[in-house]
C-alpha positions as a Markdown table, in Angstrom:
| # | Residue | x | y | z |
|---|---|---|---|---|
| 1 | Unk | 19.9 | -5.3 | -22.9 |
| 2 | Unk | 17.6 | -7.2 | -25.6 |
| 3 | Unk | 14.5 | -4.9 | -26.1 |
| 4 | Unk | 12.5 | -8.4 | -26.1 |
| 5 | Unk | 13.7 | -9.2 | -22.7 |
| 6 | Unk | 13.2 | -5.7 | -21.4 |
| 7 | Unk | 9.6 | -5.8 | -22.8 |
| 8 | Unk | 9.0 | -9.0 | -21.2 |
| 9 | Unk | 10.4 | -8.2 | -18.1 |
| 10 | Unk | 8.0 | -4.7 | -18.5 |
| 11 | Unk | 5.1 | -6.9 | -19.0 |
| 12 | Unk | 5.9 | -9.4 | -16.2 |
| 13 | Unk | 6.1 | -6.3 | -13.5 |
| 14 | Unk | 2.6 | -4.8 | -14.6 |
| 15 | Unk | 0.5 | -6.7 | -12.5 |
| 16 | Unk | 2.9 | -6.7 | -9.5 |
| 17 | Unk | 2.8 | -2.7 | -9.9 |
| 18 | Unk | -1.0 | -2.6 | -10.0 |
| 19 | Unk | -1.2 | -4.7 | -6.8 |
| 20 | Unk | 1.2 | -2.5 | -5.0 |
| 21 | Unk | -0.7 | 0.7 | -5.8 |
| 22 | Unk | -4.0 | -1.1 | -5.1 |
| 23 | Unk | -2.7 | -2.3 | -1.3 |
| 24 | Unk | -1.5 | 1.3 | -0.3 |
| 25 | Unk | -4.6 | 2.7 | -2.0 |
| 26 | Unk | -6.7 | 1.2 | 0.6 |
| 27 | Unk | -4.8 | 2.6 | 3.3 |
| 28 | Unk | -4.4 | 5.7 | 1.8 |
| 29 | Unk | -8.4 | 6.2 | 1.1 |
| 30 | Unk | -8.9 | 4.8 | 4.8 |
| 31 | Unk | -6.8 | 7.6 | 6.2 |
| 32 | Unk | -8.4 | 10.3 | 3.8 |
| 33 | Unk | -11.8 | 9.6 | 5.3 |
| 34 | Unk | -10.7 | 9.5 | 8.6 |
| 35 | Unk | -9.0 | 13.2 | 8.2 |
| 36 | Unk | -12.6 | 14.4 | 7.3 |
| 37 | Unk | -14.0 | 13.2 | 10.7 |
| 38 | Unk | -11.3 | 15.1 | 13.1 |
| 39 | Unk | -7.6 | 15.0 | 14.2 |
| 40 | Unk | -8.2 | 12.6 | 16.8 |
| 41 | Unk | -9.7 | 10.4 | 14.5 |
| 42 | Unk | -6.9 | 11.0 | 11.9 |
| 43 | Unk | -4.2 | 10.3 | 14.5 |
| 44 | Unk | -6.0 | 7.1 | 15.5 |
| 45 | Unk | -6.6 | 5.8 | 12.0 |
| 46 | Unk | -2.8 | 6.4 | 11.2 |
| 47 | Unk | -1.7 | 4.7 | 14.7 |
| 48 | Unk | -3.8 | 1.9 | 13.7 |
| 49 | Unk | -2.5 | 1.4 | 10.4 |
| 50 | Unk | 1.1 | 1.3 | 11.6 |
| 51 | Unk | 0.5 | -1.0 | 14.1 |
| 52 | Unk | -1.2 | -3.3 | 11.7 |
| 53 | Unk | 1.4 | -3.2 | 9.1 |
| 54 | Unk | 4.3 | -3.4 | 11.8 |
| 55 | Unk | 2.6 | -6.4 | 13.7 |
| 56 | Unk | 1.7 | -8.0 | 10.5 |
| 57 | Unk | 5.0 | -8.0 | 9.2 |
| 58 | Unk | 6.4 | -9.4 | 12.1 |
| 59 | Unk | 4.2 | -12.5 | 12.4 |
| 60 | Unk | 4.0 | -12.9 | 8.5 |
| 61 | Unk | 7.9 | -12.8 | 7.7 |
């Protein structure tokens, strides 16, 4: 593979990587805060996040 092409692909993918990390960090931080509240709140938050992802993907795709 040409090194110039590899550099261009890496530079092209950096914004997508940052976007994905940011998206998942929002969920991670929410779950971390809910974990400090208690077990029931943590379970509720995780279930709600899972439900939102499943229904969101079903409606968007």
